[in-house]
N, C-alpha and C positions, 0 to 999 in steps of 0.2 A: 231648368233645374231637374225636371223629370228625365230629360235626355241624358244629363250628366249622371244621374243615379243609375239609369239602365246601362249606361256605358261602363260604369264602375263595376256593376254586378256582372256584366258580360265578361270583363277582364278577370274578375274573381273566379267565375265558373271555368274559364279557359285555363287559368293557372292551376285550379284544383284538378282539372282533368289531366293536364300535363304532368302534375305531381303524381297522380295515380298511375299514369302510364310509365313514368320514370321509375316508380317503386315496383312495377311489375316486371318479373323476370320470365323470359321464355327459355324453356329447357327442351332440347331435342335429345331424347335418351333412347339408347338401345336397351335390351332386356338386362344385360349385365350392368349397365350404368344405373338402371333403376334399383337393382339389388344393392349395388355399392352405396348409392345414396341412402337407401333405407337402413343399411348397417350403421350409418353415421347419424341419422336423424330420427329414426323411429323411436318413440318414447319408450316402448317396452324394451327395445334393445339397449337404449342408453341407460335405463334403470338397471338392467341385468349387468351391464358393465360396471355401473356404479356399485352394485352389490359386491363385486370383486374387490373394489377399493375399500368398501366397508369391512369386508372380511380381513383385508390386509391390516387395517387399523385394529381390528379385534385381536388379530394374532400378535400385534405389538403389545397390546394390553395383557395378553396371556404371558408373553415372554417377560414382561416386567416383573412377574412373580419370582423369576430366577435371579434378578438383580438385587443388590442391596438397597435398602430404604434408608435415606439419611435425612434427618430433620434437625433443625436448630431452634432454640427458644431463648427468649430474654424476658425477664420480668422485674419489675420494681414495685415494692409494696410499701405503702405509707400507713402505718398503724395509727389511725387517729385516736384510738384507745388500745393501748397495749393489752393483750390477753392476760387475764388474771387466773392464777392457779391456786389451789388450796393444798397446804401442807399440814400434816398432823401436828398439832401443838405439842404433843407429847415428845416430839423430837427435840424441841427446845426447852423441855422441862415443864411444859404446861399441862393442864389437866387432860386426861384421856377422853377421847370422843369429841374434842374440839379441834378446829382448824384455823390456821393463820393464812389470810389471803396475801399472796405475793405476786409480783409481776416480773416475768423473765423476758429478755430480749431487748431489742432497740426499736426506736420509732421507724427507721428506714431499713429495708432489706432489699438486696439486689442479687439477681442470679442470671447467669447466662451459661449455655452449654450446647452440646451436640449429642445426638443419639443415632446409632446405626443398628439396623436389623438385617439379618441375612438368613433366608430360608436355605437350609442345607439339604433337606430331603422331605418331599411330600409326594406320595404316590400319585395322587390325582393331578397335581401340577406337572409331574414327570410325563404322564400320559398326554396331558393337554399340549405339552410342548411337542410331543411326537406327532400329534394329530393336526398340527398347523398346516403342513403341506397338503394333507388330504382335504382339509376344509377349504383351502384355496382351490384345489382341483375340483371340488364339488361345485363351487360357484362358477368356475369356468365352464364346466359341463352344462350347468343350468343356462348360462348365457348362450352356449352353442345350440342348445335345444330351441331357445327363443329365436335365435338368428335363423335357424333352419326352418322353423314354422313361418316366419315372416317371408323368407325367401320362397318357400313353396306357394304361399298365397300370392306373392307378387308375380310369380311365373303364371299362375292360373288366371289372374286378372289381366295380365299383359296379353296372354294368348286370347282371352275372351275379347278384349278390345281390338286386337289385331284382326280376329275373325270378323268382328262387327264392322271394322273398317273395310274389309274385303267384301262383306255382304252389302255394305252401302254402295261400293263400286258396282257390284252386280245389279243392285236396284237402279242405280243411275243408268247403267247400260240397258236394262229392261225398260225403264221409263223412256229413254231415247228411242228404243226400238218401237215401243207402243205409240209414242208421239208421231214417229214416221208413219206407222201403220194407220193411225187415226187420220193423218193427213191424206194418205192414199185412199182410205175408205171414204173420206169426205169428197174427194175428187171423183171417185167412181160413182158415188151417190148423185152428185150433181150432173154427171154424164149419163145417168140412168142405168149404170151397170151394177148397182148395189142398192139395198134397201136402207131406209132410215134406221131400222132395227140393227143393222150391222154396224152403223156408225155409233149408235148408243151403247152397244155391247163393248166396243173397243174403249169408249169413254169411261164406262164403268170400271173396266180393268185398269185403265190409267189412273183413275181416282183412287182405286184400292191400293195401287202401288205407291202413290203419293202419300196416302195415309200410313202405309207400312213404313215408308221412309221417315216420316215424321216421328213415329213411335221409336224407330231404330235410333234416330238422332238423340232423342230424349234419353233412351237407355244408355247410349254411349256417353252422353254428358254426365249421367249419374255414375257410370263406371269410372270415368276419369276422376271424378271427385273422390270416389272410394279409393282409387289407387294412390292419389296424392295424400289422402289421410293416412293410408298404410305406410307410405314412404316417409311421412313426416314433412312433406312439402307444404309451404303456405298455399292456402286455397286460391289466393289472388294470382299466384304464378301460373304461367301457361305451360302445359306439358304436351309434347309431341312425341309419338312413338315412331321410331325409325325402322324397327325390324318388321318384316312382313312374313307371316307364317305361310308355309308351304309344305309339300310332302318331303322336302329334303331334311326337314327337322325330324322325320320319323326314321330313325336308323335302328338297325338290328343289333348294334353293339351293346345296347342295354340288356339284351337277352343272353349275354355271354354266360357260359356255364362255369365260370371260375369259382373256386371254393369260397363259399361265403363264410365270413366270420362274424359272430354276433358282436364282437368288440368294435366293429366299424359303425354300429348304430349308436347315435349320441344318447338316446334314452337308456340304452343298455349300459353305456359308460357311466351315466349319471347314477343309475341304480346300483352299479358296482361300487361307486364311491360312498353311497349311502350305507352299503354293507360294511365297508371299511370303517366308517364312522361308528356304526353299531358295535363293531368288534373293539374299537377303542373305548367305547362306553363300558363294555363288560370288564375290560382290563382296569379301567379307572376305578370302578367300584371294588374290584377285587383287591387292588393295591391300597384302598382306603383302610384296610385292616392293619397295614403296617404302621409303625410309629412315625410321627412327624418330628423332625429335628430342626431346630433353629438356633441361631446365636444372636446375641444382642450386646451392644457396648454403649457406654455412656460416659461422658466427660463433662464436668461442669465446675463453675467457680461461684462462690457465694460470699457476700459481704454484708455486714451489719453496721449501721451508723446511727448515731444519735442526731446528726445533722446530715442534710443532703449534700455530701461532699465526696461522692464516689469518684469524681474525676480529679481529685486532689491527692491521690495516693492512698495509703492505708492498706491494711491486709485484705487479701482475697484468699479464701480457703478453697482448696481443690478437692473434688470428689470424682472418682472414676471407678468403673466396674465393667466386668465382662460376665455375661450370663449365657449359659448353655441350657437350652430347654428341650426336653424329650417328652413328647406326649404320646402315650400308647392307649388306643381305644380298647376298652374292656367289654362294655355292654351298652347298646343303645336301643334296646327293645326290638332286636331283629330287623332294624330298618335297613342296615347294609345288606343283609341276606335277601331282603325283599327287592332292593334295587338291583342286585346282581341277577336274580331270577327274572325280574321284569325286563332287563336289557337283553338277557339271553332269549326271551320270548320274542322281543322286538327283532332281534337278529334272525331268528327263525322265520318270522313274518317276511322280512326282506328277502331271505333266500327263497321263500315260496313265490314272492313276486317276481324274482328273477327267472325262476322256472316257468312261471306263467307267461312272462314276457317273451321267452324263447319260443314257446308254443304259438303265441300271438304273432311273432315276427315270421315264423314259418308259414302260418296261414296267410298273413298279409302279402308276403312275397309270391306265394302260389296264386292268390287271387289277382295280384297286380300283373303278373305275367300273362295270365289268361285274358284279363281285360285288355291288356295292350295288344296281344296278338289278334284278338277278336276285333278290336277297334281298327287296327291297321288293315285287316281284311275287309272290314266294312268301308273304309276309305276307298279301297280299290274298286269295290262293287259300285259305290256311289259315283265314283269318277266315270266309270263306264256308262252308268245311267245318264249322267249329265251330258256326256259326249253324244249319246244316242238322242237325248232330248233336243240338243242343239241341232243335230242333223235333221230330226223330224220337223222341228220348227222351220228350219231353213227351206226344206222341201215343201212344207205346207204353205209357207209364205209365197213361194214361187207359183204354186198352183192358184192361190188366191189372187195374186196380181195378174195371172193369166186369165182369170175368170172361170177357171175349172174347179176351184175349191170353194167351200162354204165358209161363212164366218164362224160357224160352230166348230169346224175343224181347226181353224187357226186359233180360236179362243182356247180350245182344249190343249193345243200344242203349246201355247204361251203359258198356260197354267202348269202344264207338266214340266216345262223348262224351268220356271221359277221354283217349283217344288223340288226338282232335281238339284238345282244349284244350292238351295237352302239345305237340302239333305247332305250334300257333299261338304259344305262348310261346317255343318254341325258334326258330321262324322270326323272331319279333320280336327276340329276343336276337341272333341271327345278323346281322340287318339292322343293328342298332345297332353291333355290332362292325365290320361292313363300313363303316359311316359313319365310325367312328373311324379305320380304316385309310385311308379316302379322304381325310379331313381331314389326316392325317399325311403322306400321299403328296403332297398339294398344298401342304403347308406352312401350313395354316390351323388346325392344332390349337392 
């Protein structure tokens, strides 16, 4: 029985593992594919796109004010006690100051009809109808800002992970190199051509690289989790980055001196639509001083019966009317004047923000260009240093193997090589980040 139970549990565990593997998706994405995936799955982007749909429905609600409103109604009243009215008794020859109770009407009353209302002119509604396109444009610009921010962050994380991947390859190469060196040092020690200290120093360097690799792997794993969260990808899915960063990604076309226009910046576009909405607000309150004109119509039929026999014929009496209403505001305690002045101040604030944004953009572009040019130059210097460090290490290794070099020299050469390689990759990553910042600053991202 125990064997059967263990067998069943074993099959259950296997099936569960297979189900988990089956539900897991492996994605091999380039940088552009990561961006495309995020534009469809990132929560912030999806909500920004939904905000456009919300605004579309809000615009429909605003447009409804320009359409007629039609309602119908039906009612049936059963007077369990017919209302009593008092008539002066003097009318019928009775004493003055006395009243005679009488009942008018019938026990059953029925009514059905239709009402229609149409707004002919309202200044605030008129401006709201004009502002619909601008409000939609504002939501689109807000979504574009969100998409651009997500795109920039994906670029930076992707470059970071690609750089980490290259650094891991460099670490593996250095570990392989030190492993070979440790083997050679051990052989030389056994043959009496090296000291035990030389073997221990190489082992320490090798252990340090292994520890550094472990930390790098953990950092990369965390980075992948962050990238998947940013993209909106399920955590259980696997993500493989196919692009490899190199100096070819550092092109000078981003430094082109073409005439820059503020309107290419998405944040500038968004703030410009805010200004238009403020202008509409000023007009809306200004037109609220004009009269409001509306028209209404009503058509109904009414019947009174002593018995509930409305469906057996009888008279139905018709009532119809057309009503034209003109409402002119005279005085509301200066509330309209306060609203107009407030919206004008808000408009001025937005204009000040636009001027401040222009200055901020100019400063951002200037700094981004300087950072990019400096970073590209640093990459070239670090590349030369790395090539020199590789040459020095290769020559020092030959001397050590020939017995003419010391362990101290080769240890120093190895440390210099690792440092130069890391400096080069860090410089390349910094330059790529500077490129992303420059593209974003110039509205080309």
